[in-house]
N, CA, C and O atoms as a MOPAC input file, in Angstrom:
PM7 MOZYME 1SCF
protein

 N     24.31800 1    -0.91000 1    -2.69200 1
 C     25.11800 1    -1.96400 1    -3.23000 1
 C     26.58600 1    -1.67200 1    -2.95300 1
 O     27.01400 1    -0.51800 1    -2.96000 1
 N     27.34600 1    -2.72800 1    -2.71200 1
 C     28.76800 1    -2.57600 1    -2.46400 1
 C     29.52500 1    -3.80000 1    -2.97700 1
 O     28.96600 1    -4.89100 1    -3.08700 1
 N     30.79300 1    -3.60000 1    -3.28600 1
 C     31.72800 1    -4.67500 1    -3.63000 1
 C     33.05700 1    -4.32500 1    -2.99400 1
 O     33.46300 1    -3.16300 1    -2.98400 1
 N     33.73400 1    -5.33000 1    -2.46300 1
 C     35.08300 1    -5.17300 1    -1.93000 1
 C     35.90300 1    -6.32400 1    -2.49700 1
 O     35.56300 1    -7.49100 1    -2.30100 1
 N     36.98900 1    -5.99200 1    -3.20400 1
 C     37.80900 1    -7.02900 1    -3.82900 1
 C     39.28500 1    -6.69400 1    -3.69100 1
 O     39.67000 1    -5.53500 1    -3.53600 1
 N     40.09900 1    -7.74000 1    -3.75100 1
 C     41.55500 1    -7.59800 1    -3.71800 1
 C     42.12800 1    -8.57300 1    -4.73100 1
 O     42.26700 1    -9.76500 1    -4.45600 1
 N     42.46200 1    -8.04700 1    -5.91600 1
 C     42.98100 1    -8.88300 1    -6.99700 1
 C     44.49000 1    -8.79900 1    -7.15800 1
 O     45.08900 1    -9.66900 1    -7.79000 1
 N     45.11900 1    -7.76200 1    -6.59600 1
 C     46.55200 1    -7.56700 1    -6.81000 1
 C     47.19500 1    -6.93600 1    -5.58000 1
 O     46.84100 1    -5.82400 1    -5.18800 1
 N     48.12500 1    -7.63700 1    -4.98700 1
 C     48.94700 1    -7.09300 1    -3.92200 1
 C     48.18100 1    -6.40100 1    -2.81400 1
 O     47.30800 1    -6.99400 1    -2.17900 1
 N     48.51900 1    -5.12400 1    -2.58400 1
 C     47.94000 1    -4.34100 1    -1.49000 1
 C     46.73500 1    -3.52500 1    -1.91500 1
 O     46.17800 1    -2.78700 1    -1.10200 1
 N     46.31700 1    -3.63900 1    -3.17300 1
 C     45.23300 1    -2.80700 1    -3.70500 1
 C     43.86500 1    -3.38300 1    -3.34900 1
 O     43.52000 1    -4.49200 1    -3.75700 1
 N     43.09200 1    -2.61600 1    -2.58400 1
 C     41.70900 1    -2.99400 1    -2.27600 1
 C     40.79900 1    -2.13500 1    -3.14300 1
 O     40.86900 1    -0.90600 1    -3.11700 1
 N     39.94100 1    -2.80600 1    -3.91200 1
 C     39.01700 1    -2.14300 1    -4.82600 1
 C     37.61400 1    -2.17500 1    -4.22100 1
 O     37.11800 1    -3.23100 1    -3.82800 1
 N     36.98900 1    -1.00700 1    -4.15300 1
 C     35.66700 1    -0.88400 1    -3.54100 1
 C     34.73900 1    -0.17600 1    -4.50700 1
 O     35.13500 1     0.76200 1    -5.19800 1
 N     33.50100 1    -0.63900 1    -4.54400 1
 C     32.45200 1     0.07900 1    -5.26200 1
 C     31.28300 1     0.24500 1    -4.30700 1
 O     30.81300 1    -0.72100 1    -3.70700 1
 N     30.82400 1     1.47500 1    -4.17400 1
 C     29.62600 1     1.77600 1    -3.39200 1
 C     28.64500 1     2.47500 1    -4.32700 1
 O     29.01300 1     3.40300 1    -5.04600 1
 N     27.40300 1     2.02400 1    -4.30800 1
 C     26.38300 1     2.62900 1    -5.17400 1
 C     25.11300 1     2.85900 1    -4.36800 1
 O     24.81200 1     2.11600 1    -3.43300 1
 N     24.38900 1     3.87600 1    -4.73500 1
 C     23.12500 1     4.20800 1    -4.08500 1
 C     22.00600 1     3.38200 1    -4.70400 1
 O     22.06300 1     3.02900 1    -5.88200 1
 N     21.00100 1     3.07900 1    -3.91200 1
 C     20.88900 1     3.35100 1    -2.48100 1
 C     21.74800 1     2.36100 1    -1.69700 1
 O     21.96400 1     1.22900 1    -2.12900 1
 N     22.22700 1     2.80100 1    -0.55200 1
 C     23.04800 1     1.99100 1     0.34200 1
 C     22.39800 1     2.06000 1     1.72100 1
 O     22.35700 1     3.12000 1     2.34700 1
 N     21.89300 1     0.92300 1     2.18600 1
 C     21.19900 1     0.88800 1     3.47300 1
 C     22.20900 1     0.79500 1     4.61400 1
 O     23.37800 1     0.47500 1     4.39900 1
 N     21.74500 1     1.07700 1     5.81500 1
 C     22.59900 1     0.96500 1     6.98700 1
 C     23.06200 1    -0.48100 1     7.17000 1
 O     24.20700 1    -0.71900 1     7.55400 1
 N     22.19400 1    -1.43400 1     6.90100 1
 C     22.57400 1    -2.85200 1     6.99400 1
 C     23.68400 1    -3.17600 1     5.99100 1
 O     24.62700 1    -3.89600 1     6.31900 1
 N     23.57200 1    -2.65100 1     4.78100 1
 C     24.62800 1    -2.86500 1     3.79600 1
 C     25.94300 1    -2.22500 1     4.23300 1
 O     27.01400 1    -2.76800 1     3.96200 1
 N     25.87100 1    -1.08400 1     4.90300 1
 C     27.08500 1    -0.45300 1     5.42100 1
 C     27.74200 1    -1.37200 1     6.44400 1
 O     28.96300 1    -1.53000 1     6.42900 1
 N     26.97000 1    -1.97400 1     7.32100 1
 C     27.52000 1    -2.89700 1     8.31800 1
 C     28.17100 1    -4.10100 1     7.63000 1
 O     29.25500 1    -4.53000 1     8.02800 1
 N     27.51800 1    -4.64600 1     6.60500 1
 C     28.08000 1    -5.76800 1     5.85800 1
 C     29.36000 1    -5.34700 1     5.12600 1
 O     30.35100 1    -6.07800 1     5.11200 1
 N     29.31900 1    -4.16400 1     4.52300 1
 C     30.48000 1    -3.63400 1     3.81700 1
 C     31.65600 1    -3.45100 1     4.77400 1
 O     32.78200 1    -3.82300 1     4.44500 1
 N     31.40800 1    -2.88600 1     5.94300 1
 C     32.47200 1    -2.67100 1     6.93200 1
 C     33.11700 1    -4.00300 1     7.29000 1
 O     34.34300 1    -4.10500 1     7.34000 1
 N     32.30300 1    -5.02300 1     7.53800 1
 C     32.83500 1    -6.34500 1     7.88200 1
 C     33.68900 1    -6.90600 1     6.75400 1
 O     34.79600 1    -7.38900 1     6.99100 1
 N     33.18500 1    -6.84400 1     5.54400 1
 C     33.92200 1    -7.36400 1     4.38000 1
 C     35.22300 1    -6.58300 1     4.17200 1
 O     36.26500 1    -7.17500 1     3.89400 1
 N     35.16200 1    -5.26900 1     4.30600 1
 C     36.35400 1    -4.43700 1     4.12700 1
 C     37.41000 1    -4.77200 1     5.17800 1
 O     38.58900 1    -4.90400 1     4.85100 1
 N     36.99700 1    -4.90800 1     6.43300 1
 C     37.94300 1    -5.24000 1     7.49900 1
 C     38.58000 1    -6.60200 1     7.27400 1
 O     39.78300 1    -6.76400 1     7.48000 1
 N     37.78700 1    -7.58700 1     6.85400 1
 C     38.32900 1    -8.91700 1     6.55000 1
 C     39.37100 1    -8.83400 1     5.44400 1
 O     40.44000 1    -9.43500 1     5.54500 1
 N     39.06100 1    -8.09300 1     4.39300 1
 C     39.99100 1    -7.95100 1     3.26600 1
 C     41.24800 1    -7.21100 1     3.70400 1
 O     42.35900 1    -7.61500 1     3.36100 1
 N     41.07800 1    -6.14400 1     4.45000 1
 C     42.20800 1    -5.33500 1     4.92700 1
 C     43.15500 1    -6.17200 1     5.78500 1
 O     44.37300 1    -6.05000 1     5.65400 1
 N     42.61400 1    -7.01600 1     6.65500 1
 C     43.44800 1    -7.79200 1     7.57300 1
 C     44.18600 1    -8.93900 1     6.87800 1
 O     45.11900 1    -9.50000 1     7.45200 1
 N     43.78900 1    -9.29300 1     5.66200 1
 C     44.51300 1   -10.31000 1     4.89400 1
 C     45.76300 1    -9.73900 1     4.22900 1
 O     46.60800 1   -10.49000 1     3.74100 1
 N     45.88000 1    -8.42300 1     4.21000 1
 C     47.01000 1    -7.76800 1     3.55200 1
 C     48.04300 1    -7.41300 1     4.61800 1
 O     47.73900 1    -6.69500 1     5.57000 1
 N     49.27200 1    -7.92200 1     4.45400 1
 C     50.29900 1    -7.56100 1     5.44200 1
 C     50.69400 1    -6.09600 1     5.28100 1
 O     50.89200 1    -5.62200 1     4.16300 1
 N     50.80600 1    -5.39800 1     6.37100 1
 C     51.18900 1    -3.99100 1     6.31000 1
 C     50.03200 1    -3.11600 1     5.86900 1
 O     48.86200 1    -3.44700 1     6.06600 1
 N     50.38800 1    -1.99300 1     5.26700 1
 C     49.37300 1    -1.02400 1     4.84400 1
 C     48.81600 1    -1.37500 1     3.46800 1
 O     49.48300 1    -2.00900 1     2.65000 1
 N     47.57600 1    -0.94500 1     3.23600 1
 C     46.94200 1    -1.18300 1     1.94500 1
 C     46.72600 1     0.13100 1     1.21000 1
 O     46.78100 1     1.21500 1     1.79200 1
 N     46.47600 1    -0.00400 1    -0.09800 1
 C     46.11600 1     1.12300 1    -0.95300 1
 C     44.69500 1     0.86000 1    -1.42300 1
 O     44.38800 1    -0.22200 1    -1.92400 1
 N     43.83300 1     1.85000 1    -1.25900 1
 C     42.42800 1     1.67100 1    -1.61400 1
 C     42.00400 1     2.55000 1    -2.77100 1
 O     42.47600 1     3.67700 1    -2.92000 1
 N     41.10500 1     2.01800 1    -3.59000 1
 C     40.46000 1     2.80200 1    -4.63800 1
 C     38.96500 1     2.54800 1    -4.50800 1
 O     38.52500 1     1.40400 1    -4.39800 1
 N     38.18800 1     3.63000 1    -4.52100 1
 C     36.74700 1     3.53200 1    -4.28700 1
 C     36.00100 1     4.17600 1    -5.44800 1
 O     36.19500 1     5.35400 1    -5.74900 1
 N     35.15500 1     3.39700 1    -6.08900 1
 C     34.30400 1     3.88200 1    -7.17500 1
 C     32.98100 1     4.34800 1    -6.56200 1
 O     32.18600 1     3.54100 1    -6.08200 1
 N     32.76400 1     5.66000 1    -6.58700 1
 C     31.51600 1     6.25000 1    -6.08600 1
 C     30.71100 1     6.89400 1    -7.21200 1
 O     29.85100 1     7.73800 1    -6.95900 1
 N     30.98500 1     6.49900 1    -8.44600 1
 C     30.32200 1     7.13000 1    -9.59100 1
 C     28.82100 1     6.85700 1    -9.63200 1
 O     28.06800 1     7.62300 1   -10.23300 1
 N     28.38500 1     5.77700 1    -8.99900 1
 C     26.95700 1     5.45500 1    -8.97700 1
 C     26.35800 1     5.70500 1    -7.59700 1
 O     25.29400 1     5.17800 1    -7.26900 1
 N     27.04400 1     6.50800 1    -6.79600 1
 C     26.55000 1     6.84100 1    -5.45700 1
 C     26.08400 1     8.28800 1    -5.44300 1
 O     26.59900 1     9.13600 1    -6.17200 1
 N     25.11400 1     8.54100 1    -4.61000 1
 C     24.56400 1     9.87700 1    -4.45000 1
 C     24.61100 1    10.20400 1    -2.96400 1
 O     25.16500 1     9.42000 1    -2.19400 1
 N     24.07200 1    11.29200 1    -2.54800 1
 C     24.13800 1    11.70500 1    -1.15100 1
 C     23.63600 1    10.56700 1    -0.25500 1
 O     22.55300 1    10.01900 1    -0.45700 1
 N     24.46800 1    10.23400 1     0.74500 1
 C     24.12900 1     9.16400 1     1.68000 1
 C     23.30700 1     9.72700 1     2.83900 1
 O     23.52400 1    10.86200 1     3.26300 1
 N     22.36500 1     8.93400 1     3.34900 1
 C     21.66300 1     9.34300 1     4.56500 1
 C     22.69100 1     9.53400 1     5.68300 1
 O     23.74900 1     8.90600 1     5.65200 1
 N     22.40100 1    10.39400 1     6.67600 1
 C     23.37300 1    10.66200 1     7.74600 1
 C     23.91700 1     9.40800 1     8.43700 1
 O     25.11500 1     9.33300 1     8.71300 1
 N     23.06300 1     8.43000 1     8.71900 1
 C     23.51800 1     7.22400 1     9.41400 1
 C     24.50600 1     6.43100 1     8.55600 1
 O     25.46000 1     5.85600 1     9.08000 1
 N     24.28300 1     6.39800 1     7.26000 1
 C     25.19100 1     5.70700 1     6.34100 1
 C     26.52700 1     6.44200 1     6.29400 1
 O     27.58400 1     5.81500 1     6.36400 1
 N     26.48400 1     7.75700 1     6.17600 1
 C     27.72100 1     8.55200 1     6.15800 1
 C     28.50700 1     8.35000 1     7.44800 1
 O     29.73100 1     8.22600 1     7.41000 1
 N     27.82000 1     8.31600 1     8.58900 1
 C     28.50400 1     8.10000 1     9.87200 1
 C     29.14300 1     6.72500 1     9.93100 1
 O     30.24600 1     6.58300 1    10.46100 1
 N     28.47200 1     5.70200 1     9.39600 1
 C     29.04500 1     4.35200 1     9.34700 1
 C     30.31800 1     4.32400 1     8.52700 1
 O     31.28000 1     3.64200 1     8.88100 1
 N     30.32500 1     5.06400 1     7.43200 1
 C     31.52200 1     5.12800 1     6.59500 1
 C     32.65200 1     5.87000 1     7.30100 1
 O     33.81300 1     5.47500 1     7.19800 1
 N     32.32000 1     6.94000 1     8.01400 1
 C     33.33900 1     7.67600 1     8.77700 1
 C     33.96400 1     6.75600 1     9.82600 1
 O     35.18200 1     6.76000 1    10.00400 1
 N     33.14900 1     5.97800 1    10.51400 1
 C     33.67500 1     5.06000 1    11.54000 1
 C     34.62000 1     4.04200 1    10.92400 1
 O     35.68000 1     3.76400 1    11.48500 1
 N     34.24800 1     3.47900 1     9.76900 1
 C     35.12400 1     2.51900 1     9.09700 1
 C     36.44100 1     3.18100 1     8.71600 1
 O     37.51500 1     2.65200 1     9.00400 1
 N     36.35600 1     4.32500 1     8.07700 1
 C     37.56900 1     4.99700 1     7.61900 1
 C     38.45400 1     5.38600 1     8.79500 1
 O     39.67800 1     5.29000 1     8.71000 1
 N     37.85200 1     5.81800 1     9.87600 1
 C     38.62700 1     6.18300 1    11.06500 1
 C     39.31500 1     4.97200 1    11.67000 1
 O     40.48500 1     5.04400 1    12.04800 1
 N     38.59500 1     3.85500 1    11.76500 1
 C     39.17800 1     2.65200 1    12.37100 1
 C     40.26700 1     2.04300 1    11.49400 1
 O     41.16400 1     1.37200 1    12.00500 1
 N     40.20400 1     2.26500 1    10.19900 1
 C     41.19400 1     1.70100 1     9.27500 1
 C     42.35700 1     2.64900 1     9.00900 1
 O     43.29300 1     2.28400 1     8.29800 1
 N     42.31600 1     3.85200 1     9.56100 1
 C     43.28800 1     4.89700 1     9.21700 1
 C     44.73800 1     4.45400 1     9.35200 1
 O     45.56000 1     4.79500 1     8.50100 1
 N     45.07100 1     3.71600 1    10.38000 1
 C     46.47100 1     3.32700 1    10.58400 1
 C     46.92800 1     2.25600 1     9.59600 1
 O     48.12500 1     1.98700 1     9.49400 1
 N     46.00000 1     1.64500 1     8.87200 1
 C     46.33300 1     0.59600 1     7.90300 1
 C     46.43400 1     1.12400 1     6.47700 1
 O     46.77500 1     0.37400 1     5.56200 1
 N     46.13900 1     2.41100 1     6.27800 1
 C     46.05100 1     2.98900 1     4.93700 1
 C     47.35900 1     3.63800 1     4.51800 1
 O     47.89900 1     4.48500 1     5.23000 1
 N     47.86500 1     3.23600 1     3.35600 1
 C     48.96000 1     3.98800 1     2.75600 1
 C     48.38000 1     5.15800 1     1.96900 1
 O     48.79300 1     6.30400 1     2.14100 1
 N     47.41200 1     4.85000 1     1.10100 1
 C     46.64900 1     5.86800 1     0.37400 1
 C     45.30000 1     5.28000 1    -0.00700 1
 O     45.16600 1     4.07500 1    -0.21900 1
 N     44.30500 1     6.15400 1    -0.08800 1
 C     43.00400 1     5.76900 1    -0.63200 1
 C     42.51000 1     6.91200 1    -1.50200 1
 O     42.55500 1     8.07900 1    -1.11100 1
 N     42.03600 1     6.55400 1    -2.69300 1
 C     41.48000 1     7.52800 1    -3.62700 1
 C     40.03200 1     7.16600 1    -3.90800 1
 O     39.69700 1     6.00500 1    -4.14100 1
 N     39.17900 1     8.18700 1    -3.88200 1
 C     37.75900 1     8.00000 1    -4.14800 1
 C     37.40700 1     8.70500 1    -5.44500 1
 O     37.68300 1     9.89500 1    -5.60200 1
 N     36.80500 1     7.98900 1    -6.36700 1
 C     36.39200 1     8.54300 1    -7.65500 1
 C     34.92600 1     8.93000 1    -7.55500 1
 O     34.05700 1     8.08100 1    -7.35600 1
 N     34.66100 1    10.23500 1    -7.69800 1
 C     33.29500 1    10.73300 1    -7.54800 1
 C     32.83600 1    11.42700 1    -8.82600 1
 O     33.64400 1    11.86300 1    -9.64600 1
 N     31.53900 1    11.51500 1    -8.96800 1
 C     30.94500 1    12.19800 1   -10.11300 1
 C     30.94400 1    13.70200 1    -9.92400 1
 O     31.68300 1    14.23300 1    -9.09500 1
 N     30.11700 1    14.38200 1   -10.68800 1
 C     30.12300 1    15.84600 1   -10.71700 1
 C     29.18400 1    16.51200 1    -9.71400 1
 O     29.14500 1    17.74000 1    -9.64800 1
 N     28.43200 1    15.74700 1    -8.93800 1
 C     27.49600 1    16.34900 1    -7.98200 1
 C     28.23800 1    17.14200 1    -6.91900 1
 O     29.04900 1    16.59100 1    -6.17500 1
 N     27.96000 1    18.43400 1    -6.85100 1
 C     28.61300 1    19.29500 1    -5.86400 1
 C     28.21800 1    18.90700 1    -4.44100 1
 O     29.05600 1    18.90900 1    -3.53900 1
 N     26.96200 1    18.57800 1    -4.24200 1
 C     26.47800 1    18.22900 1    -2.90100 1
 C     27.14200 1    16.93700 1    -2.43400 1
 O     27.61400 1    16.85600 1    -1.30000 1
 N     27.17900 1    15.93200 1    -3.29700 1
 C     27.81700 1    14.67400 1    -2.91800 1
 C     29.31400 1    14.89000 1    -2.70500 1
 O     29.90700 1    14.30000 1    -1.80200 1
 N     29.91900 1    15.72800 1    -3.52600 1
 C     31.33600 1    16.05100 1    -3.35600 1
 C     31.61500 1    16.65500 1    -1.98900 1
 O     32.62700 1    16.33700 1    -1.36400 1
 N     30.72900 1    17.51900 1    -1.52400 1
 C     30.87600 1    18.10500 1    -0.18500 1
 C     30.75100 1    17.03500 1     0.89700 1
 O     31.50200 1    17.03700 1     1.87300 1
 N     29.79000 1    16.11500 1     0.71500 1
 C     29.60900 1    15.05500 1     1.70800 1
 C     30.83900 1    14.14500 1     1.74800 1
 O     31.31000 1    13.78500 1     2.82700 1
 N     31.35400 1    13.77800 1     0.58400 1
 C     32.54600 1    12.92700 1     0.53300 1
 C     33.72900 1    13.66000 1     1.16500 1
 O     34.51300 1    13.05200 1     1.89300 1
 N     33.86200 1    14.94000 1     0.89800 1
 C     34.92300 1    15.73300 1     1.51100 1
 C     34.84000 1    15.71900 1     3.02600 1
 O     35.85800 1    15.60400 1     3.70900 1
 N     33.62900 1    15.83700 1     3.55200 1
 C     33.43700 1    15.79200 1     5.01100 1
 C     33.79800 1    14.42200 1     5.56400 1
 O     34.44900 1    14.32100 1     6.60300 1
 N     33.37600 1    13.36300 1     4.87000 1
 C     33.70100 1    12.00100 1     5.31700 1
 C     35.21400 1    11.81600 1     5.35100 1
 O     35.74600 1    11.24200 1     6.30100 1
 N     35.90900 1    12.29300 1     4.32800 1
 C     37.37400 1    12.17900 1     4.28900 1
 C     37.99800 1    12.97300 1     5.43700 1
 O     38.85700 1    12.45500 1     6.15100 1
 N     37.57600 1    14.22100 1     5.62000 1
 C     38.12100 1    15.04400 1     6.71100 1
 C     37.88800 1    14.39600 1     8.07300 1
 O     38.79000 1    14.35000 1     8.91000 1
 N     36.67600 1    13.89700 1     8.28700 1
 C     36.33000 1    13.31400 1     9.57800 1
 C     37.04500 1    11.99100 1     9.84100 1
 O     37.09900 1    11.54100 1    10.98600 1
 N     37.59000 1    11.36400 1     8.81000 1
 C     38.27900 1    10.08200 1     8.98500 1
 C     39.70500 1    10.25700 1     9.49500 1
 O     40.36900 1     9.27900 1     9.83700 1
 N     40.17700 1    11.50500 1     9.54700 1
 C     41.48000 1    11.82100 1    10.13400 1
 C     42.65800 1    11.08700 1     9.49200 1
 O     43.50800 1    10.53600 1    10.19100 1
 N     42.70300 1    11.08400 1     8.16600 1
 C     43.85000 1    10.51000 1     7.47600 1
 C     44.14300 1    11.36800 1     6.24800 1
 O     43.34000 1    11.40600 1     5.31600 1
 N     45.28100 1    12.05500 1     6.23700 1
 C     45.60800 1    12.94000 1     5.11900 1
 C     45.96100 1    12.19000 1     3.82800 1
 O     46.16400 1    12.81400 1     2.78600 1
 N     46.03400 1    10.87500 1     3.89300 1
 C     46.37900 1    10.08700 1     2.71400 1
 C     45.15900 1     9.57200 1     1.96900 1
 O     45.23100 1     8.57300 1     1.25300 1
 N     44.04400 1    10.25700 1     2.14200 1
 C     42.80900 1     9.95400 1     1.40000 1
 C     42.43400 1    11.19300 1     0.61000 1
 O     42.48200 1    12.31200 1     1.11900 1
 N     42.05500 1    10.97100 1    -0.65600 1
 C     41.64700 1    12.08900 1    -1.50500 1
 C     40.49800 1    11.66300 1    -2.41300 1
 O     40.35400 1    10.49200 1    -2.76300 1
 N     39.68700 1    12.64800 1    -2.77900 1
 C     38.60300 1    12.43100 1    -3.73900 1
 C     39.01400 1    13.03900 1    -5.07200 1
 O     39.66500 1    14.08300 1    -5.11600 1
 N     38.62600 1    12.37600 1    -6.16000 1
 C     38.96700 1    12.81100 1    -7.50800 1
 C     37.74100 1    12.77400 1    -8.40500 1
 O     36.91300 1    11.86800 1    -8.31300 1
 N     37.63700 1    13.77900 1    -9.28100 1
 C     36.65000 1    13.75500 1   -10.36000 1
 C     37.29600 1    13.18000 1   -11.62000 1
 O     36.62300 1    12.56600 1   -12.44700 1
 N     38.57900 1    13.38100 1   -11.75400 1
 C     39.32000 1    12.97000 1   -12.95000 1
 C     40.00000 1    11.61900 1   -12.71500 1
 O     40.88500 1    11.51600 1   -11.86600 1
 N     39.59900 1    10.58100 1   -13.45800 1
 C     40.18700 1     9.25700 1   -13.24800 1
 C     41.69700 1     9.21200 1   -13.53800 1
 O     42.41700 1     8.42400 1   -12.92400 1
 N     42.17800 1    10.04700 1   -14.46300 1
 C     43.60500 1    10.04800 1   -14.78200 1
 C     44.42600 1    10.59800 1   -13.61200 1
 O     45.51500 1    10.10200 1   -13.32600 1
 N     43.90500 1    11.60800 1   -12.94900 1
 C     44.58700 1    12.15500 1   -11.76800 1
 C     44.59700 1    11.12900 1   -10.63700 1
 O     45.59800 1    10.98900 1    -9.93400 1
 N     43.49600 1    10.41900 1   -10.46000 1
 C     43.42100 1     9.37200 1    -9.44200 1
 C     44.48000 1     8.31300 1    -9.71000 1
 O     45.22700 1     7.93300 1    -8.80800 1
 N     44.54400 1     7.83700 1   -10.95100 1
 C     45.51300 1     6.80300 1   -11.31300 1
 C     46.94100 1     7.29800 1   -11.08600 1
 O     47.76900 1     6.56700 1   -10.54300 1
 N     47.23100 1     8.51400 1   -11.49100 1
 C     48.58200 1     9.05800 1   -11.31300 1
 C     48.95600 1     9.11500 1    -9.83700 1
 O     50.06700 1     8.73500 1    -9.46700 1
 N     48.04300 1     9.58400 1    -8.99000 1
 C     48.34300 1     9.72900 1    -7.56800 1
 C     48.56400 1     8.37200 1    -6.89600 1
 O     49.53200 1     8.20100 1    -6.15500 1
 N     47.67500 1     7.40900 1    -7.14800 1
 C     47.83800 1     6.10200 1    -6.51800 1
 C     49.02200 1     5.33500 1    -7.08900 1
 O     49.69600 1     4.61000 1    -6.35800 1
 N     49.28600 1     5.48300 1    -8.38400 1
 C     50.37300 1     4.73800 1    -9.01800 1
 C     51.74100 1     5.07500 1    -8.43500 1
 O     52.68100 1     4.28900 1    -8.55500 1
 N     51.85300 1     6.23900 1    -7.80700 1
 C     53.12400 1     6.62100 1    -7.17200 1
 C     53.56600 1     5.60600 1    -6.11600 1
 O     54.76000 1     5.48000 1    -5.84300 1
 N     52.61800 1     4.88600 1    -5.52200 1
 C     52.95600 1     3.96300 1    -4.43200 1
 C     52.64000 1     2.50000 1    -4.76400 1
 O     52.73800 1     1.63700 1    -3.89200 1
 N     52.26500 1     2.21400 1    -6.00600 1
 C     51.87700 1     0.85900 1    -6.38700 1
 C     52.98300 1     0.11800 1    -7.12500 1
 O     53.83700 1     0.72800 1    -7.76800 1
 N     52.95200 1    -1.19700 1    -7.02300 1
 C     53.81100 1    -2.03100 1    -7.84600 1
 C     53.25000 1    -2.03400 1    -9.26900 1
 O     52.10600 1    -1.62700 1    -9.47100 1
 N     54.02100 1    -2.48000 1   -10.25600 1
 C     53.47300 1    -2.54800 1   -11.62300 1
 C     52.20200 1    -3.40200 1   -11.72600 1
 O     51.27300 1    -3.03000 1   -12.44200 1
 N     52.14800 1    -4.52400 1   -11.03100 1
 C     50.95000 1    -5.37800 1   -11.08500 1
 C     49.74800 1    -4.67700 1   -10.45200 1
 O     48.63400 1    -4.76200 1   -10.97000 1
 N     49.97300 1    -3.98900 1    -9.34000 1
 C     48.88200 1    -3.25000 1    -8.68500 1
 C     48.40800 1    -2.10100 1    -9.56400 1
 O     47.20700 1    -1.85100 1    -9.66600 1
 N     49.34800 1    -1.39900 1   -10.20400 1
 C     48.99200 1    -0.28200 1   -11.08700 1
 C     48.18500 1    -0.76500 1   -12.28200 1
 O     47.25400 1    -0.09000 1   -12.72100 1
 N     48.53300 1    -1.91600 1   -12.80300 1
 C     47.78700 1    -2.48100 1   -13.94100 1
 C     46.35400 1    -2.81900 1   -13.51700 1
 O     45.40600 1    -2.54600 1   -14.25400 1
 N     46.19800 1    -3.41100 1   -12.33600 1
 C     44.86300 1    -3.73200 1   -11.82900 1
 C     44.07000 1    -2.46100 1   -11.55000 1
 O     42.86800 1    -2.41300 1   -11.81200 1
 N     44.73200 1    -1.43000 1   -11.02100 1
 C     44.07600 1    -0.14000 1   -10.79500 1
 C     43.52300 1     0.40900 1   -12.10400 1
 O     42.38000 1     0.86300 1   -12.15100 1
 N     44.31400 1     0.37200 1   -13.15500 1
 C     43.86200 1     0.87000 1   -14.45800 1
 C     42.65600 1     0.09300 1   -14.95500 1
 O     41.72700 1     0.68500 1   -15.50500 1
 N     42.65100 1    -1.23300 1   -14.77000 1
 C     41.48600 1    -2.05500 1   -15.15500 1
 C     40.24400 1    -1.61800 1   -14.37900 1
 O     39.17400 1    -1.41500 1   -14.95300 1
 N     40.40900 1    -1.47800 1   -13.07600 1
 C     39.28800 1    -1.11100 1   -12.20500 1
 C     38.70500 1     0.24000 1   -12.60400 1
 O     37.49000 1     0.37800 1   -12.74400 1
 N     39.56600 1     1.23200 1   -12.78600 1
 C     39.09900 1     2.57200 1   -13.13700 1
 C     38.48700 1     2.59200 1   -14.53400 1
 O     37.47700 1     3.25900 1   -14.75800 1
 N     39.08900 1     1.86900 1   -15.47300 1
 C     38.52200 1     1.80800 1   -16.82300 1
 C     37.11000 1     1.20900 1   -16.77800 1
 O     36.18700 1     1.73000 1   -17.40400 1
 N     36.95800 1     0.12600 1   -16.04300 1
 C     35.63300 1    -0.50600 1   -15.92900 1
 C     34.63500 1     0.46200 1   -15.27200 1
 O     33.49200 1     0.57800 1   -15.71400 1
 N     35.07600 1     1.14700 1   -14.22300 1
 C     34.19700 1     2.08500 1   -13.50800 1
 C     33.74000 1     3.21000 1   -14.42200 1
 O     32.56100 1     3.56300 1   -14.42400 1
 N     34.64900 1     3.77100 1   -15.19300 1
 C     34.29800 1     4.91100 1   -16.03800 1
 C     33.54500 1     4.48100 1   -17.28800 1
 O     32.77300 1     5.26600 1   -17.84000 1
 N     33.74900 1     3.27200 1   -17.73600 1
 C     33.02100 1     2.76800 1   -18.89800 1
 C     31.56700 1     2.47800 1   -18.53600 1
 O     30.66000 1     2.79600 1   -19.30500 1
 N     31.34400 1     1.88200 1   -17.37900 1
 C     29.98900 1     1.54600 1   -16.91600 1
 C     29.21600 1     2.81300 1   -16.57900 1
 O     28.01400 1     2.89300 1   -16.83300 1
 N     29.90500 1     3.81400 1   -16.00400 1
 C     29.22600 1     5.04900 1   -15.55000 1
 C     28.74500 1     5.91800 1   -16.70900 1
 O     27.88700 1     6.77700 1   -16.50300 1
 N     29.26200 1     5.72700 1   -17.90100 1
 C     28.88100 1     6.59300 1   -19.03000 1
 C     27.54400 1     6.23300 1   -19.60600 1
 O     27.09000 1     6.86900 1   -20.55700 1

């Protein structure tokens, strides 16, 4: 399952949840690219992965390709992940392989909000807080 939304300025909100099929990855990539291209200049991304688990290799590769192709359009992207060490390693590899130092994974939603808020407008920061609050409330 996936969702891609843009409710405020340059902030793109993404949710990915397991299971995620290769077909869904292709659909997600298309939707993400469409949303990204509607934003003038660079975008800021937040990704809720709290309901995602280890992705099959083909799915992980699809995500790496998307992140790599979007790298020049990213100001910052933060990924919120759960406590799974194995999934954390996979997400770390996906981030490294995407070749953009402005992407980070977080376990702590407050740290994620602080890091992204450094580059957001007040309206974008408010929407970020809503998104993260909803993500952490549903995940509990």
